[in-house]
MISELO-501801 format. One record per atom (N, C-alpha, C, O): x, y, z; chain; residue in one letter; residue number from 1. Coordinates in steps of 0.2 Angstrom, whole numbers, m for minus. Example, Ala and Ser with C-alpha at 12.3 -4.5 7.8 and 13.67 -1.06 7.14 Angstrom:
+-------+-------+-------+---+---+-----+
!    px !    py !    pz ! c ! r !   k !
+-------+-------+-------+---+---+-----+
!    66 !   m28 !    39 ! A ! a !   1 !
!    62 !   m22 !    39 ! A ! a !   1 !
!    66 !   m16 !    39 ! A ! a !   1 !
!    71 !   m17 !    42 ! A ! a !   1 !
!    64 !   m11 !    35 ! A ! s !   2 !
!    68 !    m5 !    36 ! A ! s !   2 !
!    64 !     0 !    39 ! A ! s !   2 !
!    67 !     6 !    40 ! A ! s !   2 !
+-------+-------+-------+---+---+-----+
//
This chain:
+-------+-------+-------+---+---+-----+
!    px !    py !    pz ! c ! r !   k !
+-------+-------+-------+---+---+-----+
!     4 !    m6 !     0 ! A ! m !   1 !
!     0 !     0 !     0 ! A ! m !   1 !
!     5 !     6 !     0 ! A ! m !   1 !
!     9 !     7 !     4 ! A ! m !   1 !
!     3 !    11 !    m4 ! A ! s !   2 !
!     7 !    17 !    m5 ! A ! s !   2 !
!     6 !    21 !     2 ! A ! s !   2 !
!     0 !    21 !     5 ! A ! s !   2 !
!    10 !    26 !     3 ! A ! e !   3 !
!     9 !    30 !     9 ! A ! e !   3 !
!     3 !    35 !     8 ! A ! e !   3 !
!     0 !    36 !    12 ! A ! e !   3 !
!     2 !    37 !     1 ! A ! a !   4 !
!    m4 !    41 !     0 ! A ! a !   4 !
!   m11 !    37 !     2 ! A ! a !   4 !
!   m15 !    40 !     4 ! A ! a !   4 !
!   m11 !    31 !    m1 ! A ! d !   5 !
!   m17 !    26 !     1 ! A ! d !   5 !
!   m18 !    25 !     8 ! A ! d !   5 !
!   m23 !    26 !    11 ! A ! d !   5 !
!   m12 !    24 !    12 ! A ! r !   6 !
!   m12 !    23 !    19 ! A ! r !   6 !
!   m15 !    30 !    22 ! A ! r !   6 !
!   m19 !    29 !    27 ! A ! r !   6 !
!   m12 !    35 !    20 ! A ! a !   7 !
!   m15 !    42 !    23 ! A ! a !   7 !
!   m22 !    43 !    22 ! A ! a !   7 !
!   m26 !    45 !    26 ! A ! a !   7 !
!   m24 !    41 !    16 ! A ! e !   8 !
!   m32 !    42 !    15 ! A ! e !   8 !
!   m36 !    37 !    19 ! A ! e !   8 !
!   m41 !    39 !    22 ! A ! e !   8 !
!   m34 !    31 !    20 ! A ! h !   9 !
!   m37 !    26 !    24 ! A ! h !   9 !
!   m37 !    29 !    32 ! A ! h !   9 !
!   m42 !    28 !    35 ! A ! h !   9 !
!   m32 !    31 !    34 ! A ! v !  10 !
!   m31 !    34 !    41 ! A ! v !  10 !
!   m36 !    39 !    42 ! A ! v !  10 !
!   m39 !    40 !    47 ! A ! v !  10 !
!   m36 !    44 !    37 ! A ! s !  11 !
!   m41 !    50 !    37 ! A ! s !  11 !
!   m48 !    47 !    37 ! A ! s !  11 !
!   m52 !    50 !    41 ! A ! s !  11 !
!   m49 !    42 !    33 ! A ! a !  12 !
!   m56 !    40 !    34 ! A ! a !  12 !
!   m58 !    36 !    40 ! A ! a !  12 !
!   m63 !    37 !    43 ! A ! a !  12 !
!   m53 !    33 !    43 ! A ! l !  13 !
!   m54 !    30 !    50 ! A ! l !  13 !
!   m55 !    35 !    55 ! A ! l !  13 !
!   m60 !    35 !    59 ! A ! l !  13 !
!   m51 !    41 !    55 ! A ! m !  14 !
!   m52 !    46 !    60 ! A ! m !  14 !
!   m59 !    49 !    59 ! A ! m !  14 !
!   m62 !    51 !    64 ! A ! m !  14 !
!   m61 !    50 !    53 ! A ! a !  15 !
!   m68 !    53 !    52 ! A ! a !  15 !
!   m73 !    49 !    54 ! A ! a !  15 !
!   m78 !    51 !    57 ! A ! a !  15 !
!   m72 !    42 !    53 ! A ! a !  16 !
!   m77 !    37 !    55 ! A ! a !  16 !
!   m78 !    37 !    63 ! A ! a !  16 !
!   m83 !    36 !    66 ! A ! a !  16 !
!   m72 !    38 !    66 ! A ! r !  17 !
!   m72 !    38 !    74 ! A ! r !  17 !
!   m76 !    44 !    76 ! A ! r !  17 !
!   m79 !    43 !    81 ! A ! r !  17 !
!   m75 !    50 !    73 ! A ! r !  18 !
!   m78 !    56 !    75 ! A ! r !  18 !
!   m86 !    55 !    74 ! A ! r !  18 !
!   m90 !    57 !    78 ! A ! r !  18 !
!   m88 !    51 !    69 ! A ! a !  19 !
!   m95 !    50 !    67 ! A ! a !  19 !
!   m98 !    45 !    72 ! A ! a !  19 !
!  m103 !    46 !    74 ! A ! a !  19 !
!   m94 !    41 !    75 ! A ! v !  20 !
!   m96 !    36 !    80 ! A ! v !  20 !
!   m98 !    40 !    87 ! A ! v !  20 !
!  m103 !    40 !    90 ! A ! v !  20 !
!   m93 !    45 !    88 ! A ! r !  21 !
!   m94 !    49 !    94 ! A ! r !  21 !
!  m100 !    54 !    93 ! A ! r !  21 !
!  m104 !    55 !    98 ! A ! r !  21 !
!  m101 !    56 !    87 ! A ! a !  22 !
!  m107 !    61 !    86 ! A ! a !  22 !
!  m113 !    57 !    86 ! A ! a !  22 !
!  m119 !    60 !    87 ! A ! a !  22 !
!  m113 !    51 !    84 ! A ! a !  23 !
!  m119 !    47 !    83 ! A ! a !  23 !
!  m122 !    44 !    90 ! A ! a !  23 !
!  m127 !    41 !    90 ! A ! a !  23 !
!  m119 !    45 !    95 ! A ! k !  24 !
!  m122 !    42 !   102 ! A ! k !  24 !
!  m129 !    44 !   103 ! A ! k !  24 !
!  m131 !    50 !   102 ! A ! k !  24 !
!  m133 !    39 !   104 ! A ! g !  25 !
!  m140 !    41 !   105 ! A ! g !  25 !
!  m145 !    39 !    99 ! A ! g !  25 !
!  m151 !    39 !    99 ! A ! g !  25 !
!  m141 !    39 !    93 ! A ! d !  26 !
!  m145 !    37 !    87 ! A ! d !  26 !
!  m142 !    31 !    84 ! A ! d !  26 !
!  m137 !    30 !    81 ! A ! d !  26 !
!  m146 !    26 !    85 ! A ! a !  27 !
!  m144 !    19 !    84 ! A ! a !  27 !
!  m142 !    18 !    76 ! A ! a !  27 !
!  m138 !    14 !    75 ! A ! a !  27 !
!  m146 !    21 !    72 ! A ! d !  28 !
!  m145 !    20 !    65 ! A ! d !  28 !
!  m138 !    23 !    63 ! A ! d !  28 !
!  m134 !    20 !    59 ! A ! d !  28 !
!  m137 !    29 !    65 ! A ! a !  29 !
!  m131 !    33 !    63 ! A ! a !  29 !
!  m125 !    29 !    67 ! A ! a !  29 !
!  m120 !    29 !    63 ! A ! a !  29 !
!  m126 !    27 !    73 ! A ! l !  30 !
!  m121 !    23 !    76 ! A ! l !  30 !
!  m119 !    17 !    72 ! A ! l !  30 !
!  m113 !    16 !    71 ! A ! l !  30 !
!  m124 !    13 !    70 ! A ! a !  31 !
!  m122 !     7 !    66 ! A ! a !  31 !
!  m118 !     9 !    60 ! A ! a !  31 !
!  m114 !     5 !    58 ! A ! a !  31 !
!  m121 !    14 !    56 ! A ! g !  32 !
!  m117 !    16 !    50 ! A ! g !  32 !
!  m110 !    19 !    51 ! A ! g !  32 !
!  m106 !    17 !    47 ! A ! g !  32 !
!  m109 !    22 !    57 ! A ! a !  33 !
!  m102 !    25 !    58 ! A ! a !  33 !
!   m98 !    19 !    60 ! A ! a !  33 !
!   m92 !    19 !    58 ! A ! a !  33 !
!  m100 !    14 !    64 ! A ! r !  34 !
!   m96 !     8 !    66 ! A ! r !  34 !
!   m95 !     4 !    59 ! A ! r !  34 !
!   m89 !     1 !    59 ! A ! r !  34 !
!   m99 !     4 !    55 ! A ! a !  35 !
!   m97 !     0 !    48 ! A ! a !  35 !
!   m92 !     4 !    45 ! A ! a !  35 !
!   m88 !     1 !    41 ! A ! a !  35 !
!   m92 !    11 !    45 ! A ! e !  36 !
!   m87 !    14 !    42 ! A ! e !  36 !
!   m80 !    13 !    45 ! A ! e !  36 !
!   m75 !    13 !    42 ! A ! e !  36 !
!   m80 !    13 !    52 ! A ! v !  37 !
!   m74 !    11 !    56 ! A ! v !  37 !
!   m71 !     5 !    53 ! A ! v !  37 !
!   m65 !     4 !    52 ! A ! v !  37 !
!   m76 !     0 !    53 ! A ! d !  38 !
!   m74 !    m7 !    51 ! A ! d !  38 !
!   m71 !    m7 !    44 ! A ! d !  38 !
!   m66 !   m10 !    43 ! A ! d !  38 !
!   m74 !    m4 !    39 ! A ! a !  39 !
!   m71 !    m3 !    32 ! A ! a !  39 !
!   m64 !     0 !    32 ! A ! a !  39 !
!   m60 !    m3 !    29 ! A ! a !  39 !
!   m63 !     5 !    36 ! A ! a !  40 !
!   m57 !     8 !    36 ! A ! a !  40 !
!   m52 !     4 !    39 ! A ! a !  40 !
!   m46 !     4 !    36 ! A ! a !  40 !
!   m53 !     0 !    44 ! A ! k !  41 !
!   m48 !    m4 !    48 ! A ! k !  41 !
!   m47 !   m10 !    43 ! A ! k !  41 !
!   m41 !   m12 !    43 ! A ! k !  41 !
!   m52 !   m12 !    39 ! A ! r !  42 !
!   m50 !   m18 !    35 ! A ! r !  42 !
!   m46 !   m15 !    29 ! A ! r !  42 !
!   m41 !   m19 !    27 ! A ! r !  42 !
!   m47 !    m9 !    27 ! A ! a !  43 !
!   m43 !    m7 !    21 ! A ! a !  43 !
!   m36 !    m6 !    24 ! A ! a !  43 !
!   m31 !    m6 !    20 ! A ! a !  43 !
!   m35 !    m4 !    30 ! A ! l !  44 !
!   m28 !    m3 !    33 ! A ! l !  44 !
!   m25 !   m10 !    35 ! A ! l !  44 !
!   m19 !   m10 !    37 ! A ! l !  44 !
!   m29 !   m16 !    34 ! A ! g !  45 !
!   m26 !   m22 !    36 ! A ! g !  45 !
!   m26 !   m24 !    43 ! A ! g !  45 !
!   m23 !   m29 !    45 ! A ! g !  45 !
!   m30 !   m20 !    47 ! A ! e !  46 !
!   m31 !   m21 !    54 ! A ! e !  46 !
!   m36 !   m26 !    56 ! A ! e !  46 !
!   m36 !   m29 !    62 ! A ! e !  46 !
!   m40 !   m28 !    51 ! A ! r !  47 !
!   m46 !   m33 !    52 ! A ! r !  47 !
!   m46 !   m37 !    46 ! A ! r !  47 !
!   m44 !   m35 !    41 ! A ! r !  47 !
!   m50 !   m43 !    47 ! A ! g !  48 !
!   m51 !   m47 !    41 ! A ! g !  48 !
!   m46 !   m53 !    42 ! A ! g !  48 !
!   m43 !   m54 !    47 ! A ! g !  48 !
!   m46 !   m57 !    37 ! A ! p !  49 !
!   m42 !   m63 !    37 ! A ! p !  49 !
!   m34 !   m61 !    37 ! A ! p !  49 !
!   m32 !   m56 !    35 ! A ! p !  49 !
!   m31 !   m65 !    40 ! A ! v !  50 !
!   m23 !   m64 !    41 ! A ! v !  50 !
!   m20 !   m63 !    34 ! A ! v !  50 !
!   m22 !   m67 !    29 ! A ! v !  50 !
!   m16 !   m59 !    33 ! A ! w !  51 !
!   m13 !   m57 !    27 ! A ! w !  51 !
!    m6 !   m60 !    26 ! A ! w !  51 !
!    m3 !   m60 !    21 ! A ! w !  51 !
!    m3 !   m63 !    32 ! A ! w !  52 !
!     4 !   m66 !    32 ! A ! w !  52 !
!     3 !   m73 !    30 ! A ! w !  52 !
!    m2 !   m76 !    32 ! A ! w !  52 !
!     8 !   m76 !    27 ! A ! t !  53 !
!     8 !   m83 !    25 ! A ! t !  53 !
!    15 !   m86 !    28 ! A ! t !  53 !
!    18 !   m90 !    24 ! A ! t !  53 !
!    17 !   m85 !    34 ! A ! d !  54 !
!    23 !   m88 !    37 ! A ! d !  54 !
!    22 !   m95 !    39 ! A ! d !  54 !
!    27 !   m99 !    41 ! A ! d !  54 !
!    16 !   m97 !    39 ! A ! g !  55 !
!    14 !  m104 !    42 ! A ! g !  55 !
!    14 !  m105 !    49 ! A ! g !  55 !
!    12 !  m110 !    51 ! A ! g !  55 !
!    15 !  m100 !    53 ! A ! a !  56 !
!    15 !  m100 !    60 ! A ! a !  56 !
!     8 !  m100 !    62 ! A ! a !  56 !
!     4 !   m97 !    59 ! A ! a !  56 !
!     6 !  m104 !    68 ! A ! p !  57 !
!    m1 !  m103 !    71 ! A ! p !  57 !
!    m2 !   m96 !    73 ! A ! p !  57 !
!     2 !   m93 !    75 ! A ! p !  57 !
!    m9 !   m95 !    73 ! A ! d !  58 !
!   m11 !   m88 !    75 ! A ! d !  58 !
!   m13 !   m89 !    82 ! A ! d !  58 !
!   m19 !   m92 !    84 ! A ! d !  58 !
!   m10 !   m86 !    87 ! A ! y !  59 !
!   m12 !   m86 !    94 ! A ! y !  59 !
!   m15 !   m80 !    97 ! A ! y !  59 !
!   m16 !   m79 !   103 ! A ! y !  59 !
!   m17 !   m76 !    92 ! A ! g !  60 !
!   m20 !   m69 !    94 ! A ! g !  60 !
!   m26 !   m70 !    98 ! A ! g !  60 !
!   m28 !   m65 !   102 ! A ! g !  60 !
!   m30 !   m75 !    98 ! A ! r !  61 !
!   m36 !   m75 !   102 ! A ! r !  61 !
!   m36 !   m80 !   107 ! A ! r !  61 !
!   m41 !   m83 !   109 ! A ! r !  61 !
!   m30 !   m81 !   110 ! A ! h !  62 !
!   m28 !   m86 !   115 ! A ! h !  62 !
!   m25 !   m82 !   121 ! A ! h !  62 !
!   m22 !   m77 !   120 ! A ! h !  62 !
!   m27 !   m85 !   127 ! A ! l !  63 !
!   m23 !   m82 !   133 ! A ! l !  63 !
!   m16 !   m84 !   132 ! A ! l !  63 !
!   m14 !   m89 !   130 ! A ! l !  63 !
!   m12 !   m79 !   134 ! A ! a !  64 !
!    m4 !   m81 !   134 ! A ! a !  64 !
!    m3 !   m87 !   138 ! A ! a !  64 !
!     2 !   m91 !   135 ! A ! a !  64 !
!    m6 !   m88 !   143 ! A ! r !  65 !
!    m4 !   m94 !   147 ! A ! r !  65 !
!    m6 !  m101 !   143 ! A ! r !  65 !
!    m3 !  m106 !   145 ! A ! r !  65 !
!   m10 !  m100 !   138 ! A ! n !  66 !
!   m12 !  m106 !   134 ! A ! n !  66 !
!    m8 !  m107 !   128 ! A ! n !  66 !
!   m10 !  m110 !   123 ! A ! n !  66 !
!    m3 !  m103 !   127 ! A ! t !  67 !
!     1 !  m103 !   121 ! A ! t !  67 !
!     9 !  m105 !   122 ! A ! t !  67 !
!    11 !  m106 !   128 ! A ! t !  67 !
!    13 !  m106 !   117 ! A ! p !  68 !
!    20 !  m107 !   118 ! A ! p !  68 !
!    23 !  m101 !   122 ! A ! p !  68 !
!    29 !  m102 !   124 ! A ! p !  68 !
!    20 !   m95 !   122 ! A ! y !  69 !
!    23 !   m89 !   125 ! A ! y !  69 !
!    21 !   m89 !   133 ! A ! y !  69 !
!    23 !   m84 !   136 ! A ! y !  69 !
!    19 !   m94 !   136 ! A ! a !  70 !
!    17 !   m94 !   143 ! A ! a !  70 !
!    23 !   m93 !   147 ! A ! a !  70 !
!    22 !   m89 !   152 ! A ! a !  70 !
!    28 !   m96 !   146 ! A ! k !  71 !
!    34 !   m95 !   151 ! A ! k !  71 !
!    37 !   m88 !   150 ! A ! k !  71 !
!    38 !   m84 !   155 ! A ! k !  71 !
!    37 !   m85 !   144 ! A ! w !  72 !
!    39 !   m78 !   143 ! A ! w !  72 !
!    34 !   m73 !   147 ! A ! w !  72 !
!    36 !   m69 !   150 ! A ! w !  72 !
!    27 !   m75 !   146 ! A ! f !  73 !
!    22 !   m70 !   149 ! A ! f !  73 !
!    23 !   m71 !   157 ! A ! f !  73 !
!    22 !   m66 !   160 ! A ! f !  73 !
!    24 !   m77 !   160 ! A ! d !  74 !
!    25 !   m77 !   167 ! A ! d !  74 !
!    31 !   m73 !   169 ! A ! d !  74 !
!    31 !   m71 !   175 ! A ! d !  74 !
!    36 !   m73 !   165 ! A ! s !  75 !
!    42 !   m69 !   167 ! A ! s !  75 !
!    41 !   m62 !   168 ! A ! s !  75 !
!    44 !   m58 !   171 ! A ! s !  75 !
!    35 !   m59 !   165 ! A ! l !  76 !
!    33 !   m52 !   165 ! A ! l !  76 !
!    30 !   m50 !   172 ! A ! l !  76 !
!    29 !   m44 !   173 ! A ! l !  76 !
!    27 !   m55 !   175 ! A ! q !  77 !
!    23 !   m54 !   181 ! A ! q !  77 !
!    28 !   m50 !   186 ! A ! q !  77 !
!    33 !   m52 !   188 ! A ! q !  77 !
!    25 !   m45 !   189 ! A ! g !  78 !
!    29 !   m41 !   194 ! A ! g !  78 !
!    32 !   m35 !   191 ! A ! g !  78 !
!    35 !   m30 !   194 ! A ! g !  78 !
!    33 !   m35 !   184 ! A ! e !  79 !
!    36 !   m29 !   181 ! A ! e !  79 !
!    31 !   m23 !   180 ! A ! e !  79 !
!    25 !   m25 !   179 ! A ! e !  79 !
!    33 !   m17 !   181 ! A ! d !  80 !
!    29 !   m12 !   180 ! A ! d !  80 !
!    31 !    m7 !   174 ! A ! d !  80 !
!    28 !    m2 !   172 ! A ! d !  80 !
+-------+-------+-------+---+---+-----+
//
């Protein structure tokens, strides 16, 4: 994605987030604004199917303690 395209999508995302804030109390407007946020995030690659193909398992929706990263995560306990 070119920097110009990325900037355009970020701008659309920020506008959609402002629309969400402005739509509080109006269910239809809120749903539309949230759909715009979703579309912008998908365009930026933040949502949707994974785009990488390294073959590694995706642990994004797992608790750290239930992944191969459990030992590393436990080592962080107590750090501020």
